[in-house]
C-alpha positions in Angstrom: -31.4 26.9 -25.1 -34.7 27.4 -26.9 -36.0 25.1 -29.5 -36.4 26.6 -33.0 -40.0 27.4 -33.8 -41.6 25.3 -36.4 -45.3 24.9 -37.4 -47.5 24.5 -34.4 -44.9 23.7 -31.7 -46.1 23.0 -28.2 -45.2 26.0 -26.1 -44.6 25.4 -22.4 -44.0 28.1 -19.9 -43.5 27.0 -16.3 -45.4 29.3 -13.8 -42.9 27.9 -11.3 -40.2 25.4 -11.2 -39.8 24.9 -7.4 -40.3 22.1 -5.0 -43.2 22.2 -2.6 -40.9 23.9 0.0 -39.0 26.2 -2.3 -39.2 29.9 -1.5 -37.2 31.3 -4.4 -39.3 29.4 -6.9 -43.0 29.1 -7.4 -45.0 25.8 -7.6 -44.2 23.7 -10.6 -47.3 24.4 -12.6 -47.2 24.8 -16.4 -48.9 26.7 -19.2 -49.2 24.6 -22.3 -50.1 26.5 -25.4 -50.8 25.4 -29.0 -52.9 26.9 -31.8 -54.2 29.6 -29.4 -55.4 27.1 -26.8 -54.0 27.6 -23.3 -53.9 24.7 -20.9 -52.9 25.1 -17.2 -51.3 21.9 -15.9 -52.0 21.9 -12.2 -52.9 24.9 -10.2 -51.0 25.2 -6.9 -51.0 27.7 -4.1 -48.8 30.2 -6.0 -50.6 29.9 -9.4 -53.1 32.7 -8.9 -50.4 35.2 -7.9 -48.2 34.2 -10.8 -51.0 34.4 -13.3 -51.7 37.9 -11.9 -48.1 38.9 -12.3 -48.1 37.6 -15.9 -51.3 39.6 -16.7 -53.3 36.5 -17.5 -56.9 36.7 -16.5 -58.7 33.5 -15.4 -61.1 33.5 -18.5 -58.0 33.4 -20.7 -57.2 29.9 -19.4 -59.0 27.4 -21.7 -58.6 24.4 -19.5 -57.0 23.1 -16.3 -55.5 19.6 -16.1 -54.9 18.1 -12.7 -52.3 15.4 -12.0 -52.6 14.8 -8.3 -53.9 16.4 -5.1 -50.9 18.0 -3.3 -51.4 21.7 -2.4 -48.6 22.8 -4.8 -50.7 21.3 -7.6 -54.3 22.1 -6.5 -54.1 24.8 -3.8 -55.1 27.6 -6.2 -58.2 25.9 -7.7 -60.6 27.3 -5.1 -59.8 30.9 -5.8 -60.0 30.4 -9.6 -63.3 28.5 -9.4 -64.9 31.1 -7.0 -63.8 34.1 -9.0 -64.8 32.5 -12.3 -68.3 31.9 -10.8 -69.0 35.1 -9.0 -67.0 37.6 -11.0 -66.9 36.2 -14.5 -70.0 34.0 -14.3 -68.2 31.1 -16.1 -67.2 27.6 -15.3 -63.5 26.7 -15.9 -63.0 23.6 -17.9 -61.4 20.9 -15.8 -59.6 17.9 -17.4 -59.3 15.1 -14.8 -59.9 11.3 -14.3 -63.2 10.5 -12.5 -61.5 8.8 -9.5 -59.3 11.8 -9.0 -62.2 14.2 -9.4 -64.1 12.5 -6.6 -61.1 12.8 -4.3 -60.5 16.4 -5.3 -64.0 17.5 -4.2 -64.3 15.3 -1.1 -60.8 15.9 0.4 -59.6 19.2 -1.0 -62.4 21.6 -2.2 -65.6 20.7 -0.5 -64.9 22.4 2.9 -64.4 25.8 1.3 -66.7 25.6 -1.6 -69.8 23.7 -0.7 -72.7 26.2 -0.2 -76.1 24.7 0.8 -77.7 28.1 0.7 -77.0 28.3 -3.1 -77.4 24.5 -3.7 -73.8 24.1 -4.5 -72.9 20.5 -3.5 -70.5 19.1 -6.1 -67.4 19.7 -8.3 -69.5 20.1 -11.4 -71.4 23.0 -9.8 -68.2 25.0 -10.3 -66.4 23.3 -13.2 -67.2 22.1 -16.6 -65.6 18.6 -16.1 -64.2 16.7 -19.0 -63.2 13.3 -17.8 -60.0 11.7 -19.1 -59.4 7.9 -19.1 -56.1 6.7 -17.7 -53.8 5.3 -20.4 -55.9 6.7 -23.3 -54.8 9.6 -25.4 -57.5 12.2 -25.6 -57.8 15.3 -27.9 -58.1 18.3 -25.6 -58.1 20.7 -28.5 -57.2 20.3 -32.2 -53.4 19.9 -32.2 -53.1 18.9 -28.6 -53.6 15.3 -27.2 -52.8 14.2 -23.7 -52.5 10.7 -22.3 -52.5 10.3 -18.5 -50.0 7.7 -17.3 -50.3 6.4 -13.7 -47.1 6.9 -11.8 -46.1 6.4 -8.2 -45.6 9.4 -6.1 -47.2 8.7 -2.7 -48.0 5.1 -2.1 -51.8 4.5 -2.3 -52.6 7.9 -3.8 -53.5 8.6 -7.4 -50.8 10.5 -9.4 -50.3 10.9 -13.1 -47.7 11.9 -15.6 -48.7 13.2 -19.0 -47.7 12.3 -22.6 -48.5 15.3 -24.8 -48.9 14.7 -28.6 -47.2 11.3 -28.2 -43.8 13.0 -28.0 -43.5 15.1 -24.9 -43.5 13.4 -21.5 -44.3 15.6 -18.5 -43.6 13.7 -15.3 -45.4 15.9 -12.8 -44.3 14.4 -9.4 -43.1 10.8 -9.4 -40.6 8.4 -8.0 -37.7 7.3 -10.3 -38.9 4.9 -12.9 -36.1 4.2 -15.4 -38.1 1.5 -17.2 -40.9 3.9 -17.9 -38.5 6.6 -19.2 -36.7 4.1 -21.4 -40.0 2.9 -22.7 -41.1 6.4 -23.5 -37.9 7.0 -25.4 -37.2 3.7 -27.1 -40.7 2.2 -27.7 -42.9 5.3 -27.8 -40.5 7.6 -29.7 -40.7 10.4 -27.1 -38.6 13.4 -28.1 -38.7 15.5 -24.9 -38.9 14.6 -21.2 -39.7 17.3 -18.6 -39.0 15.7 -15.3 -39.3 16.6 -11.6 -35.9 16.5 -9.8 -35.1 16.5 -6.1 -31.5 17.7 -6.1 -30.3 15.8 -3.0 -30.5 12.2 -1.7 -32.0 10.1 -0.3 -35.1 9.8 -2.5 -38.4 9.9 -0.6 -41.4 10.7 -2.9 -39.5 12.3 -5.8 -36.9 11.3 -8.3 -33.4 12.5 -7.4 -30.7 14.0 -9.5 -28.3 11.1 -8.7 -30.9 8.7 -10.0 -31.5 10.5 -13.2 -27.7 10.7 -13.7 -27.7 6.9 -14.0 -29.7 7.1 -17.2 -27.9 6.7 -20.6 -26.5 10.0 -21.9 -28.6 9.8 -25.0 -31.7 9.8 -22.8 -30.3 12.6 -20.6 -30.0 14.8 -23.6 -33.8 15.1 -24.0 -34.5 15.7 -20.3 -35.4 19.1 -18.8 -35.5 19.4 -15.0 -37.9 21.2 -12.7 -39.2 20.9 -9.2 -35.9 21.8 -7.7 -35.1 23.4 -4.4 -33.6 26.8 -3.5 -30.1 25.3 -3.7 -30.4 24.9 -7.5 -27.6 27.3 -8.3 -25.2 25.0 -6.5 -25.9 22.3 -9.0 -25.4 24.2 -12.2 -22.9 22.2 -14.3 -23.6 19.0 -12.3 -26.6 17.7 -14.2 -24.9 15.7 -16.9 -26.5 16.2 -20.3 -29.7 17.3 -18.6 -30.8 21.0 -18.4 -32.7 23.0 -15.9 -36.0 24.7 -16.9 -36.4 28.3 -15.8 -39.8 29.6 -14.6 -41.7 32.0 -16.7 -39.5 31.4 -19.7 -41.3 30.0 -22.9 -39.9 26.8 -24.4 -41.0 25.6 -27.8 -41.1 21.8 -28.5 -41.8 21.1 -32.2 
């Protein structure tokens, strides 16, 4: 099912829809496009290859937004930053909270990117950083706002979901939080929920399908599932009113 195009819909195309260990599906990173602006949500290990296969050059990405620091969400950043610097002579725009930015450099990128010979010692030597404040909607581009919402994925580590344009909730990776989902739907008027989904039990660091199936059917009807494993085909027809997203397929959310 594709949503009917109306004026300036949010277009989302998943570079991949797979779990961290999936082999048939790429990392669950997304291209969000509106009014000609193209935002990459997370940049995992498989993102550079998928962008190449989609004939998208790195300078065509207008910004990158990072939700947390697992390799399937940040493992491709080093390649993009280095190629942008040394081949295209540009800095990619990076949307991120300040605490997460500090951890991204210190624990993920510094080892491969710090270069004393060229006086390259920090994240902003490679990126044009635009800090976002947790819980505050920010305009990334005319027609596109994003609010980062702290969610629990790994205990003690920063992780965010995103609310786009006050109507589209993108979970990234999170444990099951039915209170938050109901709040988004009932109090915030959210029209679409794109949610990560571990297909089997027990839950560990992701929401599971059995947990999502406990939600009211009216809420399930606005939920689209990604971050599934290679056994996804075995679950077709078993997701209640929820639907699977497919990778590299454009979806329009008015």
